[in-house]
C-alpha atoms as one frame of an Amber mdcrd trajectory, in Angstrom:
protein
  89.394 148.696   2.260  92.992 149.910   1.740  95.717 149.032  -0.478  97.659
 147.696   2.363  95.046 145.825   3.953  94.578 144.036   0.458  98.407 143.086
   0.363  98.139 141.674   3.862  95.187 139.365   2.957  96.707 138.076  -0.235
 100.017 137.454   1.661  97.948 135.517   4.510  96.182 133.646   1.597  99.576
 132.590  -0.195 100.747 131.287   3.146  97.798 128.917   4.048  98.082 127.456
   0.486 101.593 126.624   1.032 100.990 124.997   4.622  97.811 123.122   3.028
  99.768 121.959   0.114 102.826 121.040   2.555 100.466 119.183   4.447  99.067
 116.857   1.598 102.830 116.351   0.526 103.499 114.952   3.971 100.305 112.760
   4.285 101.032 111.393   0.688 104.711 110.908   1.697 104.041 109.126   5.237
 100.816 107.259   4.067 101.901 105.426   1.097  98.941 105.956  -0.669  95.512
 106.225  -0.260  92.958 104.046   1.653  92.052 103.610   5.142  94.934 103.769
   7.632  95.603 100.752   9.776  97.930  99.069  11.679  99.725  95.770  10.778
 101.760  92.991  12.058 103.513  90.185  10.735 102.127  86.726  11.400 104.719
  84.650  13.203 105.157  81.932  15.339 104.767  82.365  19.328 104.426  80.324
  22.463 100.881  80.564  23.648  99.312  79.581  27.172  95.695  79.637  27.515
  94.512  80.206  30.905  91.277  80.981  33.065  91.035  83.744  35.345  88.711
  83.523  38.132  88.514  85.301  41.918  88.104  83.824  45.296  89.417  83.296
  48.773  92.223  81.907  50.662  90.845  78.765  52.882  92.768  75.877  54.845
  92.110  72.447  53.448  91.419  71.411  56.952  89.101  73.155  59.424  86.460
  72.448  62.106  83.449  75.066  63.100  82.784  74.273  66.127  79.064  75.272
  67.715  77.768  74.159  71.119  75.590  71.222  70.875  73.450  72.717  73.903
  72.585  75.873  75.209  74.382  77.587  78.393  76.316  80.239  79.815  80.219
  80.125  79.001  82.102  80.081  82.563  85.482  79.359  80.738  87.211  80.362
  77.565  90.880  78.423  77.853  92.410  79.706  74.260  92.771  82.942  72.238
  92.557  83.648  68.594  96.067  82.515  66.907  96.882  79.921  69.520  97.982
  76.602  68.298  95.877  73.662  70.061  96.556  70.097  70.211  93.884  67.280
  69.700  91.985  67.043  73.026  93.087  70.106  74.549  90.221  72.310  76.449
  88.688  75.125  74.350  86.111  76.340  76.364  83.572  74.745  79.201  79.925
  75.647  79.557  78.019  76.035  83.004  77.257  72.144  83.794  74.796  72.972
  86.813  71.657  71.968  85.070  73.164  69.002  83.267  74.728  67.638  86.277
  71.605  67.785  88.099  69.780  66.130  85.058  72.127  63.531  85.316  72.011
  62.627  89.324  68.094  62.936  88.368  68.786  59.959  85.536  71.055  57.889
  87.852  68.017  58.008  90.762  65.465  56.939  88.058  67.847  53.864  87.029
  68.055  52.896  90.610  64.456  53.324  91.043  63.895  51.102  87.881  66.048
  48.423  89.357  64.193  48.623  92.658  60.797  47.895  91.074  62.488  45.042
  88.408  63.580  43.341  91.979  60.486  43.705  93.505  58.781  42.238  90.262
  61.181  39.254  90.480  60.132  38.759  93.702  56.427  38.724  92.934  56.732
  36.179  90.169  58.838  33.682  92.429  56.024  33.936  95.027  53.337  33.308
  92.182  55.320  30.506  90.509  55.215  29.012  94.129  51.906  29.483  94.612
  51.091  27.604  90.986  53.310  24.777  92.356  51.476  24.404  95.751  47.859
  24.714  93.796  48.648  22.127  91.140  49.900  19.678  94.259  46.571  20.221
  95.931  44.678  19.964  93.121  45.536  17.006  91.235  44.479  13.826  92.641
  43.398  14.917  95.843  40.549  17.786  95.309  41.807  19.445  98.266  41.203
  22.976  96.533  38.868  23.735  93.462  40.714  23.497  90.011  39.239  27.113
  89.342  42.156  28.243  92.343  44.934  26.498  90.542  43.704  28.380  87.367
  44.077  31.772  89.121  47.328  31.065  90.365  48.628  30.445  86.889  47.168
  33.548  85.884  48.899  35.776  88.623  51.738  33.917  88.087  51.939  35.280
  84.184  51.112  38.502  85.402  53.986  38.678  87.540  56.283  37.538  84.665
  54.767  40.373  82.619  55.453  43.030  85.147  58.848  41.929  85.435  59.364
  42.221  81.701  58.179  45.678  82.075  60.492  46.329  85.109  63.146  45.480
  82.968  62.097  47.250  79.971  61.947  50.336  82.378  65.413  49.842  83.555
  66.482  50.015  79.889  64.658  53.317  79.431  66.181  54.827  82.693  69.676
  53.472  81.704  69.008  55.656  78.360  68.142  58.748  79.918  71.141  58.306
  82.015  73.176  58.032  78.953  71.641  61.041  77.389  72.077  63.359  80.487
  75.864  62.444  80.824  76.260  62.842  77.111  74.753  66.375  77.386  76.954
  66.983  80.568  80.015  66.071  78.796  79.225  68.382  76.181  79.402  71.161
  78.649  83.418  71.034  77.918  84.850  71.396  74.660  87.707  70.130  73.284
  89.911  70.837  69.963  88.738  68.038  67.399  92.046  68.579  65.549  95.418
  69.700  66.045  95.716  73.465  64.585  95.312  76.855  65.003  92.380  78.862
  66.398  91.320  81.014  63.587  88.342  82.322  64.924  87.193  83.162  68.377
  83.373  84.453  68.514  82.602  83.832  71.925  83.707  85.241  75.760  83.675
  84.208  79.115  80.149  84.946  80.442  78.242  85.009  76.934  75.547  82.518
  76.653  76.353  79.878  73.660  73.240  78.585  71.743  72.982  75.251  69.974
  74.685  75.688  66.799  72.670  75.109  63.346  74.002  75.008  59.940  72.469
  78.224  58.922  72.930  80.304  61.717  76.392  81.801  61.630  75.635  83.497
  65.208  76.011  80.035  66.674  79.778  79.182  65.426  82.142  79.534  68.573
  85.359  79.249  67.153  87.235  77.754  64.436  90.205  75.531  64.487  92.111
  75.324  61.149  95.214  73.400  59.981  97.519  76.036  57.758  99.855  73.702
  56.691  97.703  72.972  53.588  95.964  76.115  52.148  93.450  76.081  49.323
  92.258  79.101  46.859  88.636  78.422  46.409  87.676  80.302  42.943  84.547
  80.758  41.222  85.022  79.709  37.684  82.051  81.044  34.851  80.006  77.821
  33.502  81.812  78.574  30.061  85.145  78.243  31.442  84.921  74.938  33.539
  84.966  72.536  30.734  88.533  73.934  29.645  89.915  72.976  33.389  91.194
  69.625  34.704  92.193  68.091  37.652  95.934  68.593  37.735  96.266  71.726
  35.795  98.796  74.230  36.895  98.052  77.726  38.197  99.402  80.939  39.389
  97.716  82.650  42.358  98.158  86.253  43.195  96.798  87.232  46.730  95.823
  91.000  47.429  97.663  91.087  50.577 100.850  89.808  49.383 101.713  92.694
  46.420 104.380  91.620  44.016 104.400  87.859  44.952 102.625  85.040  43.332
 102.243  81.557  44.695 101.870  78.342  42.158  99.451  75.267  42.788  97.250
  72.927  41.237  93.447  72.203  40.668  92.824  69.497  43.286  88.926  69.713
  42.819  86.332  70.852  40.429  82.623  70.920  41.718  79.943  68.848  40.140
  77.182  71.527  40.884  76.912  75.082  40.525  77.196  77.764  43.634  74.028
  78.681  45.106  73.512  82.358  44.734  71.115  84.798  46.290  69.842  85.518
  42.697  69.261  81.696  41.782  67.828  81.152  45.215  65.109  83.930  44.484
  64.695  81.997  40.973  65.711  85.117  38.963  66.654  84.135  35.334  69.148
  87.018  34.741  72.053  85.536  37.081  75.517  84.088  36.017  76.358  80.297
  36.945  79.639  79.798  38.585  81.290  76.866  39.750  83.783  76.513  42.473
  87.365  75.117  41.676  89.896  74.278  44.043  93.204  74.920  43.935  96.035
  73.753  46.251  99.048  76.222  46.663 102.540  74.811  46.875 104.381  75.383
  49.940 102.366  78.329  51.271 104.246  80.717  53.569 103.358  80.576  57.359
 102.217  84.114  57.360  99.066  82.962  55.073  95.644  83.356  56.840  92.142
  82.408  55.565  89.888  84.756  53.748  92.420  86.543  52.058  91.502  87.932
  48.551  93.126  85.760  45.604  93.055  85.411  41.740  94.209  82.344  40.243
  95.318  82.176  36.732  94.762  78.270  35.719  96.491  76.901  32.824  94.474
  75.167  30.136  96.490  74.414  27.677  99.995  75.360  26.152 101.039  75.886
  22.818 105.132  76.043  21.941 105.928  77.542  18.669 102.080  77.864  17.144
 101.224  80.501  14.237  99.445  83.119  15.975  97.597  86.411  15.204  96.774
  89.141  17.240  93.218  89.184  19.060  92.096  92.390  17.800  93.029  90.851
  14.112  90.277  87.976  14.075  86.775  89.235  12.903  83.775  87.574  11.610
  82.402  88.391   7.926  80.133  86.926   5.524  81.910  83.961   2.939  82.281
  86.902   0.636  84.299  89.106   2.944  81.611  91.469   3.508  80.628  92.658
   7.024  77.099  92.599   8.327  75.034  95.106   8.340  72.057  96.294  10.664
  68.530  96.222   9.470  68.790 100.526   9.255  71.963 100.260   7.179  70.170
  97.535   4.725  67.217  99.974   4.635  69.818 102.281   3.123  71.276 100.524
   0.942  68.179  98.965  -0.788  65.847 101.501   0.039  63.235  98.974   1.604
  62.589  97.613   4.915  64.370  94.672   5.545  63.056  91.420   7.635  65.133
  91.628  11.165  64.506  88.170  11.413  65.806  86.816   8.163  68.646  89.073
   8.322  69.463  87.305  11.683  69.424  84.025  10.205  71.581  84.740   7.280
  74.244  85.893   9.647  74.058  82.889  11.737  74.275  80.697   8.539  76.902
  82.433   6.447  79.326  83.706   9.752  83.001  83.153   8.942  85.877  84.199
  11.045  89.205  85.406   9.320  91.593  88.160   9.256  92.825  90.884   6.562
  96.083  90.741   5.069  97.549  93.381   3.217  98.242  92.698  -0.364  98.993
  95.438  -3.028  97.518  98.196  -1.097  94.215  96.277  -0.482  92.902  94.484
   2.181  92.274  90.576   1.489  89.923  88.774   3.463  91.311  85.394   4.323
  89.027  82.766   6.582  90.785  81.022   9.317  90.304  77.944  11.840  91.864
  78.912  15.169  93.144  77.052  18.126  93.809  78.174  21.539  93.524  81.793
  23.035  96.545  83.369  24.616  96.765  86.745  26.661  96.934  88.743  23.212
  96.989  86.048  20.593  94.973  83.256  18.847  96.562  80.218  17.845  95.673
  79.567  13.717  95.502  76.325  12.954  94.410  76.677   9.149  94.416  79.646
   6.590  97.672  80.900   7.176 101.202  79.571   6.687 103.140  82.540   8.236
 104.908  86.078   6.921 101.628  87.559   6.070 101.185  90.884   7.073  97.530
  91.206   8.694  95.628  94.244   9.697  95.884  94.654  13.613  94.149  97.865
  14.374  92.540  99.889  14.891  89.558  98.377  16.379  86.907 100.612  13.982
  89.080  99.614  11.040  89.061  95.937  11.618  85.402  96.208  12.267  84.465
  97.916   9.309  86.926  96.801   6.737  85.905  94.513   3.805  87.491  92.524
   1.180  89.064  94.445  -1.546  88.777  98.003   0.338  92.346  99.986  -0.378
  94.611 100.505   2.753  98.016 101.990   3.809  99.951 101.308   6.738 100.202
 103.659   9.779 103.239 106.033  10.029 105.024 105.322  13.201 104.756 108.100
  15.518 108.378 108.818  15.581 109.019 109.418  11.586 106.006 111.724  11.464
 107.284 113.757  14.268 110.861 113.728  12.488 109.092 114.848   9.208 107.325
 117.848  11.082 110.388 118.957  12.374 112.244 118.958   9.137 109.611 120.976
   7.408
């Protein structure tokens, strides 16, 4: 190695030493001491709003899904999708030919039953006359045997029963006629309410099938009143107890970007929604309840089935003492974090009972925050109230003005009572110091 090369290496070493010393000096100046670098925030009073957020769809409060009560070919569709209809307006017709024939057959059956009833009445009158004559001839005159008089009375009783049966036959025929006429009337479908046709699933010439609850293919059309609209959302079981009838809500609809709508909770379901997983008997499914939010002054362009998200306001706390959500953590009563079984094995050098550790954690868990005091993180247990978007309400443990450790997440997770800490240097101050050097 030449002398020149040695001089270059020595110079580089000196430069590197100076750079390292400068970095150390800057770190000491900016960090304010040794210890873990953390973010902090001063405990202050804030207006907190606790909300429950859930997603769902827009639905009209009143709507009627119309299905056919009988099968047949559709010969006329009198409306179009989106059309306004009044109660009683014609919607569509089903081919009535076979139902007209059934009604005429039923009318003939009634006429036939009436004729049989008239015949039975005449037979009864004749039988009653024979009884009177037989009784006249047999009593005191002995012109005919007593047996003939008894036979006449029996025939009169039979005629009376036949007349009663004929009358029942008339009632049966009339019932069949009413059913046939009812079926015939059902071939003409009219609007059950005033509203807009929001769905039309049938075309002229197609065959309508009898509607069933579990067969969406049988739905012909839907008429809805769009003047009152609702947001039906699915709320997790853990949030349902926080919601009450009358709670205000802010609704955001995906189709109306940048706009919000107000409303109030008008219904909370008493039973959980039946999902495919729950029907299959799976244990790995969430339980949701339907909550209905009725919108205030919905716009005319609002349509059913639009995706929406509702933020339901459950509680409000004006000027509440608050700490950042990230600052709240869990420790034991001494402010020490709970170690995993592997960490405990390393610390104590012997295998630990995992169940015992779990029981200990459950019995000793205390929630609280770390406050800055003379360069150390001091553990302070607290009690909390409602939860806002970014802050917890503190009901006990703090008085306001304390400086709490609010980050990073990893720092809050690993700190213990008494650990040395230093405030993180703001980014702009760091940049200024580097440029000045």
